[in-house]
PyMOL Python script that loads the backbone (N, CA, C, O; Angstrom):
from pymol import cmd

cmd.read_pdbstr("""\
ATOM      1  N   UNK A   1       0.700  -1.093  -0.017  1.00  0.00           N
ATOM      2  CA  UNK A   1      -0.090   0.179   0.301  1.00  0.00           C
ATOM      3  C   UNK A   1       0.985   1.317   0.036  1.00  0.00           C
ATOM      4  O   UNK A   1       2.099   1.389   0.554  1.00  0.00           O
ATOM      5  N   UNK A   2       0.469   2.112  -0.796  1.00  0.00           N
ATOM      6  CA  UNK A   2       1.235   3.414  -1.029  1.00  0.00           C
ATOM      7  C   UNK A   2       0.778   4.373   0.225  1.00  0.00           C
ATOM      8  O   UNK A   2      -0.152   4.079   0.976  1.00  0.00           O
ATOM      9  N   UNK A   3       1.596   5.602   0.340  1.00  0.00           N
ATOM     10  CA  UNK A   3       1.119   6.671   1.008  1.00  0.00           C
ATOM     11  C   UNK A   3       0.753   7.798   0.196  1.00  0.00           C
ATOM     12  O   UNK A   3       1.492   8.208  -0.700  1.00  0.00           O
ATOM     13  N   UNK A   4      -0.577   8.418   0.527  1.00  0.00           N
ATOM     14  CA  UNK A   4      -0.792   9.437  -0.456  1.00  0.00           C
ATOM     15  C   UNK A   4      -0.572  10.663   0.439  1.00  0.00           C
ATOM     16  O   UNK A   4      -0.974  10.837   1.590  1.00  0.00           O
ATOM     17  N   UNK A   5       0.154  11.474  -0.341  1.00  0.00           N
ATOM     18  CA  UNK A   5       0.288  12.932   0.188  1.00  0.00           C
ATOM     19  C   UNK A   5      -0.736  13.583  -0.040  1.00  0.00           C
ATOM     20  O   UNK A   5      -1.027  13.712  -1.229  1.00  0.00           O
ATOM     21  N   UNK A   6      -1.559  14.159   0.899  1.00  0.00           N
ATOM     22  CA  UNK A   6      -2.498  15.128   0.429  1.00  0.00           C
ATOM     23  C   UNK A   6      -1.851  16.802   0.316  1.00  0.00           C
ATOM     24  O   UNK A   6      -1.098  17.308   1.147  1.00  0.00           O
ATOM     25  N   UNK A   7      -2.402  17.506  -1.008  1.00  0.00           N
ATOM     26  CA  UNK A   7      -2.204  18.843  -0.574  1.00  0.00           C
ATOM     27  C   UNK A   7      -2.858  19.580   0.858  1.00  0.00           C
ATOM     28  O   UNK A   7      -3.903  19.175   1.368  1.00  0.00           O
ATOM     29  N   UNK A   8      -2.085  20.681   1.381  1.00  0.00           N
ATOM     30  CA  UNK A   8      -2.191  21.302   2.451  1.00  0.00           C
ATOM     31  C   UNK A   8      -2.547  22.759   2.114  1.00  0.00           C
ATOM     32  O   UNK A   8      -1.806  23.541   1.520  1.00  0.00           O
ATOM     33  N   UNK A   9      -3.770  23.015   2.570  1.00  0.00           N
ATOM     34  CA  UNK A   9      -4.775  24.556   2.289  1.00  0.00           C
ATOM     35  C   UNK A   9      -3.786  25.689   3.173  1.00  0.00           C
ATOM     36  O   UNK A   9      -3.704  25.721   4.401  1.00  0.00           O
ATOM     37  N   UNK A  10      -2.954  26.742   2.061  1.00  0.00           N
ATOM     38  CA  UNK A  10      -2.374  27.399   2.366  1.00  0.00           C
ATOM     39  C   UNK A  10      -2.887  28.491   3.336  1.00  0.00           C
ATOM     40  O   UNK A  10      -2.119  29.338   3.792  1.00  0.00           O
ATOM     41  N   UNK A  11      -4.296  28.445   3.662  1.00  0.00           N
ATOM     42  CA  UNK A  11      -4.702  29.391   4.633  1.00  0.00           C
ATOM     43  C   UNK A  11      -5.065  28.842   6.049  1.00  0.00           C
ATOM     44  O   UNK A  11      -4.843  29.457   7.092  1.00  0.00           O
ATOM     45  N   UNK A  12      -5.638  27.635   5.964  1.00  0.00           N
ATOM     46  CA  UNK A  12      -6.029  27.239   7.064  1.00  0.00           C
ATOM     47  C   UNK A  12      -5.172  25.746   7.433  1.00  0.00           C
ATOM     48  O   UNK A  12      -5.637  25.068   8.350  1.00  0.00           O
ATOM     49  N   UNK A  13      -4.231  25.371   6.891  1.00  0.00           N
ATOM     50  CA  UNK A  13      -3.327  24.317   7.089  1.00  0.00           C
ATOM     51  C   UNK A  13      -3.914  22.850   6.924  1.00  0.00           C
ATOM     52  O   UNK A  13      -3.178  21.865   6.848  1.00  0.00           O
ATOM     53  N   UNK A  14      -5.336  22.784   6.873  1.00  0.00           N
ATOM     54  CA  UNK A  14      -5.723  21.532   6.734  1.00  0.00           C
ATOM     55  C   UNK A  14      -5.501  20.733   5.372  1.00  0.00           C
ATOM     56  O   UNK A  14      -5.201  21.421   4.396  1.00  0.00           O
ATOM     57  N   UNK A  15      -5.636  19.091   5.168  1.00  0.00           N
ATOM     58  CA  UNK A  15      -5.208  18.738   4.222  1.00  0.00           C
ATOM     59  C   UNK A  15      -6.716  18.691   2.998  1.00  0.00           C
ATOM     60  O   UNK A  15      -7.901  18.464   3.242  1.00  0.00           O
ATOM     61  N   UNK A  16      -6.199  18.926   2.024  1.00  0.00           N
ATOM     62  CA  UNK A  16      -7.458  19.047   0.746  1.00  0.00           C
ATOM     63  C   UNK A  16      -7.427  17.505   0.444  1.00  0.00           C
ATOM     64  O   UNK A  16      -6.427  16.843   0.170  1.00  0.00           O
ATOM     65  N   UNK A  17      -8.691  17.079   0.545  1.00  0.00           N
ATOM     66  CA  UNK A  17      -9.322  15.532   0.452  1.00  0.00           C
ATOM     67  C   UNK A  17      -9.536  15.554  -1.356  1.00  0.00           C
ATOM     68  O   UNK A  17      -9.909  16.480  -2.076  1.00  0.00           O
ATOM     69  N   UNK A  18      -9.169  14.263  -1.678  1.00  0.00           N
ATOM     70  CA  UNK A  18      -9.672  14.358  -3.094  1.00  0.00           C
ATOM     71  C   UNK A  18     -10.954  14.634  -3.991  1.00  0.00           C
ATOM     72  O   UNK A  18     -11.032  14.940  -5.181  1.00  0.00           O
ATOM     73  N   UNK A  19     -11.771  14.459  -3.189  1.00  0.00           N
ATOM     74  CA  UNK A  19     -13.108  14.716  -3.490  1.00  0.00           C
ATOM     75  C   UNK A  19     -13.257  16.297  -3.206  1.00  0.00           C
ATOM     76  O   UNK A  19     -14.069  16.749  -4.013  1.00  0.00           O
ATOM     77  N   UNK A  20     -12.814  17.190  -2.437  1.00  0.00           N
ATOM     78  CA  UNK A  20     -13.005  17.929  -2.172  1.00  0.00           C
ATOM     79  C   UNK A  20     -12.615  19.006  -3.141  1.00  0.00           C
ATOM     80  O   UNK A  20     -11.587  18.861  -3.802  1.00  0.00           O
ATOM     81  N   UNK A  21     -13.371  20.087  -3.275  1.00  0.00           N
ATOM     82  CA  UNK A  21     -13.483  21.034  -4.483  1.00  0.00           C
ATOM     83  C   UNK A  21     -12.103  22.202  -4.212  1.00  0.00           C
ATOM     84  O   UNK A  21     -12.367  23.401  -4.302  1.00  0.00           O
ATOM     85  N   UNK A  22     -10.849  21.821  -3.925  1.00  0.00           N
ATOM     86  CA  UNK A  22      -9.701  22.735  -3.595  1.00  0.00           C
ATOM     87  C   UNK A  22      -9.280  23.143  -5.224  1.00  0.00           C
ATOM     88  O   UNK A  22      -9.706  22.737  -6.305  1.00  0.00           O
ATOM     89  N   UNK A  23      -8.283  24.096  -4.863  1.00  0.00           N
ATOM     90  CA  UNK A  23      -7.611  24.374  -6.283  1.00  0.00           C
ATOM     91  C   UNK A  23      -6.314  24.869  -5.649  1.00  0.00           C
ATOM     92  O   UNK A  23      -5.963  25.132  -4.498  1.00  0.00           O
ATOM     93  N   UNK A  24      -5.633  24.898  -7.082  1.00  0.00           N
ATOM     94  CA  UNK A  24      -3.936  24.912  -6.822  1.00  0.00           C
ATOM     95  C   UNK A  24      -3.680  26.023  -7.888  1.00  0.00           C
ATOM     96  O   UNK A  24      -4.101  25.945  -9.042  1.00  0.00           O
ATOM     97  N   UNK A  25      -3.051  26.919  -7.462  1.00  0.00           N
ATOM     98  CA  UNK A  25      -2.537  28.198  -8.178  1.00  0.00           C
ATOM     99  C   UNK A  25      -1.142  28.565  -7.639  1.00  0.00           C
ATOM    100  O   UNK A  25      -0.587  28.262  -6.583  1.00  0.00           O
ATOM    101  N   UNK A  26      -0.665  29.459  -8.896  1.00  0.00           N
ATOM    102  CA  UNK A  26       0.716  30.045  -8.144  1.00  0.00           C
ATOM    103  C   UNK A  26       0.423  31.705  -7.980  1.00  0.00           C
ATOM    104  O   UNK A  26      -0.301  32.421  -8.671  1.00  0.00           O
ATOM    105  N   UNK A  27       1.019  31.949  -7.143  1.00  0.00           N
ATOM    106  CA  UNK A  27       1.197  33.274  -6.793  1.00  0.00           C
ATOM    107  C   UNK A  27       1.248  34.296  -7.812  1.00  0.00           C
ATOM    108  O   UNK A  27       2.077  34.387  -8.718  1.00  0.00           O
ATOM    109  N   UNK A  28       0.113  35.176  -7.525  1.00  0.00           N
ATOM    110  CA  UNK A  28      -0.333  36.192  -8.894  1.00  0.00           C
ATOM    111  C   UNK A  28       0.316  37.443  -8.762  1.00  0.00           C
ATOM    112  O   UNK A  28       0.024  38.441  -9.420  1.00  0.00           O
ATOM    113  N   UNK A  29       1.347  37.361  -7.759  1.00  0.00           N
ATOM    114  CA  UNK A  29       2.567  38.487  -8.146  1.00  0.00           C
ATOM    115  C   UNK A  29       3.765  37.995  -8.790  1.00  0.00           C
ATOM    116  O   UNK A  29       4.081  38.490  -9.872  1.00  0.00           O
ATOM    117  N   UNK A  30       4.604  36.920  -8.176  1.00  0.00           N
ATOM    118  CA  UNK A  30       5.850  36.540  -8.621  1.00  0.00           C
ATOM    119  C   UNK A  30       5.779  35.333  -9.475  1.00  0.00           C
ATOM    120  O   UNK A  30       6.657  34.932 -10.239  1.00  0.00           O
ATOM    121  N   UNK A  31       4.332  34.679  -9.187  1.00  0.00           N
ATOM    122  CA  UNK A  31       4.328  33.416 -10.339  1.00  0.00           C
ATOM    123  C   UNK A  31       5.279  32.152  -9.980  1.00  0.00           C
ATOM    124  O   UNK A  31       5.551  31.283 -10.808  1.00  0.00           O
ATOM    125  N   UNK A  32       5.732  32.156  -8.696  1.00  0.00           N
ATOM    126  CA  UNK A  32       6.578  31.219  -8.408  1.00  0.00           C
ATOM    127  C   UNK A  32       6.065  30.305  -7.249  1.00  0.00           C
ATOM    128  O   UNK A  32       6.346  29.110  -7.163  1.00  0.00           O
ATOM    129  N   UNK A  33       5.445  30.853  -6.548  1.00  0.00           N
ATOM    130  CA  UNK A  33       5.128  29.998  -5.180  1.00  0.00           C
ATOM    131  C   UNK A  33       3.712  29.339  -5.714  1.00  0.00           C
ATOM    132  O   UNK A  33       2.999  29.889  -6.553  1.00  0.00           O
ATOM    133  N   UNK A  34       3.412  28.033  -5.074  1.00  0.00           N
ATOM    134  CA  UNK A  34       2.488  27.437  -5.420  1.00  0.00           C
ATOM    135  C   UNK A  34       1.478  27.466  -4.097  1.00  0.00           C
ATOM    136  O   UNK A  34       1.880  27.122  -2.986  1.00  0.00           O
ATOM    137  N   UNK A  35       0.335  27.846  -4.308  1.00  0.00           N
ATOM    138  CA  UNK A  35      -0.695  27.609  -2.996  1.00  0.00           C
ATOM    139  C   UNK A  35      -1.637  27.004  -3.495  1.00  0.00           C
ATOM    140  O   UNK A  35      -1.938  27.070  -4.687  1.00  0.00           O
ATOM    141  N   UNK A  36      -2.405  26.128  -2.370  1.00  0.00           N
ATOM    142  CA  UNK A  36      -3.434  25.100  -2.432  1.00  0.00           C
ATOM    143  C   UNK A  36      -4.440  26.062  -1.674  1.00  0.00           C
ATOM    144  O   UNK A  36      -4.008  26.959  -0.950  1.00  0.00           O
ATOM    145  N   UNK A  37      -6.030  25.810  -1.896  1.00  0.00           N
ATOM    146  CA  UNK A  37      -6.821  26.727  -1.194  1.00  0.00           C
ATOM    147  C   UNK A  37      -8.039  25.498  -1.226  1.00  0.00           C
ATOM    148  O   UNK A  37      -8.324  24.847  -2.231  1.00  0.00           O
ATOM    149  N   UNK A  38      -8.699  25.344   0.163  1.00  0.00           N
ATOM    150  CA  UNK A  38      -9.625  24.321   0.316  1.00  0.00           C
ATOM    151  C   UNK A  38     -10.677  25.171  -0.183  1.00  0.00           C
ATOM    152  O   UNK A  38     -10.452  26.298  -0.624  1.00  0.00           O
ATOM    153  N   UNK A  39     -11.806  24.656  -0.123  1.00  0.00           N
ATOM    154  CA  UNK A  39     -13.008  24.996  -0.643  1.00  0.00           C
ATOM    155  C   UNK A  39     -13.732  25.837   0.630  1.00  0.00           C
ATOM    156  O   UNK A  39     -14.434  26.824   0.411  1.00  0.00           O
ATOM    157  N   UNK A  40     -13.508  25.390   1.807  1.00  0.00           N
ATOM    158  CA  UNK A  40     -14.084  26.376   2.525  1.00  0.00           C
ATOM    159  C   UNK A  40     -13.338  27.580   2.750  1.00  0.00           C
ATOM    160  O   UNK A  40     -13.977  28.556   3.142  1.00  0.00           O
ATOM    161  N   UNK A  41     -11.992  27.697   2.559  1.00  0.00           N
ATOM    162  CA  UNK A  41     -11.221  28.921   2.450  1.00  0.00           C
ATOM    163  C   UNK A  41     -11.302  29.767   1.531  1.00  0.00           C
ATOM    164  O   UNK A  41     -10.959  30.936   1.714  1.00  0.00           O
ATOM    165  N   UNK A  42     -11.820  29.274   0.256  1.00  0.00           N
ATOM    166  CA  UNK A  42     -12.274  30.019  -0.728  1.00  0.00           C
ATOM    167  C   UNK A  42     -13.514  30.765  -0.591  1.00  0.00           C
ATOM    168  O   UNK A  42     -13.741  31.929  -0.921  1.00  0.00           O
ATOM    169  N   UNK A  43     -14.306  29.875  -0.033  1.00  0.00           N
ATOM    170  CA  UNK A  43     -15.964  30.676   0.513  1.00  0.00           C
ATOM    171  C   UNK A  43     -15.706  31.927   1.226  1.00  0.00           C
ATOM    172  O   UNK A  43     -16.042  33.069   0.915  1.00  0.00           O
ATOM    173  N   UNK A  44     -14.756  31.319   2.685  1.00  0.00           N
ATOM    174  CA  UNK A  44     -14.577  32.268   3.165  1.00  0.00           C
ATOM    175  C   UNK A  44     -13.851  33.497   3.184  1.00  0.00           C
ATOM    176  O   UNK A  44     -13.905  34.311   4.106  1.00  0.00           O
ATOM    177  N   UNK A  45     -12.972  33.644   1.839  1.00  0.00           N
ATOM    178  CA  UNK A  45     -12.242  34.703   1.485  1.00  0.00           C
ATOM    179  C   UNK A  45     -11.216  34.645   2.335  1.00  0.00           C
ATOM    180  O   UNK A  45     -10.706  35.724   2.636  1.00  0.00           O
ATOM    181  N   UNK A  46     -10.632  33.339   2.957  1.00  0.00           N
ATOM    182  CA  UNK A  46      -9.339  33.603   4.125  1.00  0.00           C
ATOM    183  C   UNK A  46      -8.023  33.668   3.430  1.00  0.00           C
ATOM    184  O   UNK A  46      -7.805  32.997   2.421  1.00  0.00           O
ATOM    185  N   UNK A  47      -7.026  34.577   4.032  1.00  0.00           N
ATOM    186  CA  UNK A  47      -5.822  35.136   3.317  1.00  0.00           C
ATOM    187  C   UNK A  47      -5.202  34.148   3.267  1.00  0.00           C
ATOM    188  O   UNK A  47      -5.641  33.078   3.689  1.00  0.00           O
ATOM    189  N   UNK A  48      -3.909  34.314   2.677  1.00  0.00           N
ATOM    190  CA  UNK A  48      -2.767  33.661   2.458  1.00  0.00           C
ATOM    191  C   UNK A  48      -1.804  34.230   2.355  1.00  0.00           C
ATOM    192  O   UNK A  48      -1.997  35.437   2.209  1.00  0.00           O
ATOM    193  N   UNK A  49      -0.342  33.802   2.360  1.00  0.00           N
ATOM    194  CA  UNK A  49       0.413  34.898   2.059  1.00  0.00           C
ATOM    195  C   UNK A  49       1.908  34.286   1.385  1.00  0.00           C
ATOM    196  O   UNK A  49       2.394  33.255   1.849  1.00  0.00           O
ATOM    197  N   UNK A  50       2.584  35.045   0.232  1.00  0.00           N
ATOM    198  CA  UNK A  50       3.292  34.153  -0.391  1.00  0.00           C
ATOM    199  C   UNK A  50       4.620  34.399   0.596  1.00  0.00           C
ATOM    200  O   UNK A  50       4.750  35.420   1.272  1.00  0.00           O
ATOM    201  N   UNK A  51       5.537  33.356   0.574  1.00  0.00           N
ATOM    202  CA  UNK A  51       6.560  33.456   1.408  1.00  0.00           C
ATOM    203  C   UNK A  51       7.766  34.092   0.445  1.00  0.00           C
ATOM    204  O   UNK A  51       8.523  34.982   0.834  1.00  0.00           O
ATOM    205  N   UNK A  52       7.808  33.563  -0.700  1.00  0.00           N
ATOM    206  CA  UNK A  52       8.742  34.700  -1.800  1.00  0.00           C
ATOM    207  C   UNK A  52       8.743  36.025  -2.062  1.00  0.00           C
ATOM    208  O   UNK A  52       9.812  36.626  -2.163  1.00  0.00           O
ATOM    209  N   UNK A  53       7.633  36.605  -2.195  1.00  0.00           N
ATOM    210  CA  UNK A  53       7.196  37.808  -2.358  1.00  0.00           C
ATOM    211  C   UNK A  53       6.446  38.657  -1.109  1.00  0.00           C
ATOM    212  O   UNK A  53       6.541  39.881  -1.019  1.00  0.00           O
ATOM    213  N   UNK A  54       5.890  38.049  -0.417  1.00  0.00           N
ATOM    214  CA  UNK A  54       5.143  38.608   0.417  1.00  0.00           C
ATOM    215  C   UNK A  54       3.854  39.347   0.292  1.00  0.00           C
ATOM    216  O   UNK A  54       3.431  40.212   1.059  1.00  0.00           O
ATOM    217  N   UNK A  55       3.087  38.708  -1.178  1.00  0.00           N
ATOM    218  CA  UNK A  55       1.911  39.145  -1.699  1.00  0.00           C
ATOM    219  C   UNK A  55       0.948  38.593  -0.493  1.00  0.00           C
ATOM    220  O   UNK A  55       1.401  37.663   0.173  1.00  0.00           O
ATOM    221  N   UNK A  56      -0.062  38.991  -0.241  1.00  0.00           N
ATOM    222  CA  UNK A  56      -1.195  38.801   0.459  1.00  0.00           C
ATOM    223  C   UNK A  56      -2.597  38.766  -0.344  1.00  0.00           C
ATOM    224  O   UNK A  56      -3.156  39.710  -0.902  1.00  0.00           O
ATOM    225  N   UNK A  57      -3.039  37.336  -0.245  1.00  0.00           N
ATOM    226  CA  UNK A  57      -4.526  37.334  -1.157  1.00  0.00           C
ATOM    227  C   UNK A  57      -5.509  37.192  -0.364  1.00  0.00           C
ATOM    228  O   UNK A  57      -5.247  37.340   0.830  1.00  0.00           O
ATOM    229  N   UNK A  58      -6.768  36.905  -0.702  1.00  0.00           N
ATOM    230  CA  UNK A  58      -7.263  36.745  -1.974  1.00  0.00           C
ATOM    231  C   UNK A  58      -7.024  37.955  -2.997  1.00  0.00           C
ATOM    232  O   UNK A  58      -7.441  37.878  -4.152  1.00  0.00           O
TER     233      UNK A  58
END
""", "prot")
cmd.dss("prot")
cmd.show_as("cartoon", "prot")
cmd.util.cbc("prot")
cmd.orient("prot")
């Protein structure tokens, strides 16, 4: 049996399950950092911060 690594939400730090409607995106400012956002944080418009350039979104 293999271990499945789940992506972690960049806002709430919760694992994003395969059936959940999470999204993967790159930083809109520098384009280098990858963000994962869970459905809940997208709905609640929770913020995230790029560790490379300091951009704060949503």
